[in-house]
C-alpha angles and dihedrals in degrees: 000000000000092000086074091057117111132224089242092056091050092048092050092046092051092051092051091047092049094049097033083222136096092203096052091046089051090051093050094047095041091239133126117259092244089053090053091049091051092052091050092047091051091051090048088052091053091046093047090221136081112261098192136035126197122223111182107316095334130086125215135189115255120223088266090049093052091050094047093047091063091055092045091053091052092048093047090048091054090051090051091050091050090049091050091050091052091045089055089056091051095049119203096321109081092008125138121230116203110194137167123204132187114244094256087066092058090089098061111007099084088059092053088050091049091053092050093046091049088062096045116048120211097026114140122201133210104196124186120186113193145130122298095260093055093045091053090047092053090052092049091049090049089239091131131044093210139009129205116211144139099232112038117207116268095237131127093224092060126081116203128182126183116233108167140014121246118202116208119203144174113252135192140172112286090247094054116129092244099042095098098038111112097207125036128173120210092243087061086069095054093106095044121109110236121212106199146174121267123271114277096032117121091239093052093048091050091049093049092049094046094049093044090053089053096043093243125140113194124216101243114212100169140005112209131177097207122077090204093055091048091052093048091050092050092047088052089057096249093131146302130285144203108233143158112265087226091066096053106043094112094047091050092050091050093045094242095123134031129208111229113228097233120173112252094021148150098058105214120212128167132247110231133201108217136188140158109284092225095045119115100220116223112242093256092052092047090050093049092049090053090047089056094046093048102038110007098099095048095044093045092053091049093047098047103028086225093168087083089070090065096052 
């Protein structure tokens, strides 16, 4: 009977349904994949029906699974609202901040969080770093108080405010033939092999827009999801890349990468803090948002040394 189901089982089931993947759900929930499978099987036992079916390597919700997911979403939403109400009574101290960040923010955002938490004792943080699509989904599902991204969703129910600039540059290995040239035109890069982010990522969208505005079509050698893998490939001399200056500060300082002095670059976008328009932000989330708006730009520049991207 479903009245024997647990909140944990419903939470695990919803994560598997959202990702259509046991492994990705396990990663999000910080569980092992066998533990996730056990929770789903126990919920199926209580439901008396299979909730997923596997076709080839992919899993899909059954009719029973689709029906149950709607109820799980409603139950999880009620728990979140109860948590937010209690958080409001606690104020900032002892509050919990649930925040989602696109992967480009992984290189600086934990340090902004650390600075905020050092000023407010007792704050706990649930931080998810993922691709843009997943970050937007978490916002829409009210699974995050705030999201940090470059390109906020164009939706009326979302409120986005810029808090810091983000320069985006073309980088190469220090020994690259153009690394010491003081003036480079985009057509000079026509023969270069570009190693770029995957479609749909904020960095890729910015690159595509910037190059289209300048009438430049890069020669794409590889599309890679990981910033670290892209940087390693560029350092190995396999090509050049279009990256956020905030993701390469350490490599620039150590002389492992060089910013190419391309006319019209860097492209400067803005980091945004985003939340549902209708959402009543818990005090800790409201305080963190204000912290970003007041001090984010200054702290980000100090943390990443991003001025080097302009020189």
